[in-house]
N, C-alpha and C positions, 0 to 999 in steps of 0.2 A: 925208386921213383915215388912210391907211396910214402916213404919216410919224409922225403922232401916236401910233399904235399901236406902231410900232417903237421910238419914243422911250420909251414907258412900259415896254415889255419890257426895253429896255437899262437903264433906271434900276433896275428891280426886280432884274435880274440882278446889277447892280453891288452893290446893297445885300445881296443874299443871299451873294454871294462875300465881301464884307467881313465879314459876320457869321460865316460858316463859317471863314474864315481866323483871325479873332481868337479865336473860341471854341476852335479847335484848339490855339492857342498857350496859352491859359489852362488848358484842361482837362488837357492832357497834360503841360504844363510841360517840354517837351523842350528840353534844353540840350546840344547836341553839344559834345564835347571840342574845344578849340581846337588846331589843328595846331601842332607845334613850330616849323615854318617861319614862322608868323605871330606867335609870341610875341616880346616884346622882351627 
């Protein structure tokens, strides 16, 4: 019973983390400047 509970908690946490990460990228549209050492 506890394994099932922990599995549900892990799945929900993963979904929430994915939503927060993707919304942060979309809402703030943060594009850091590329370092000169990485440019071709």
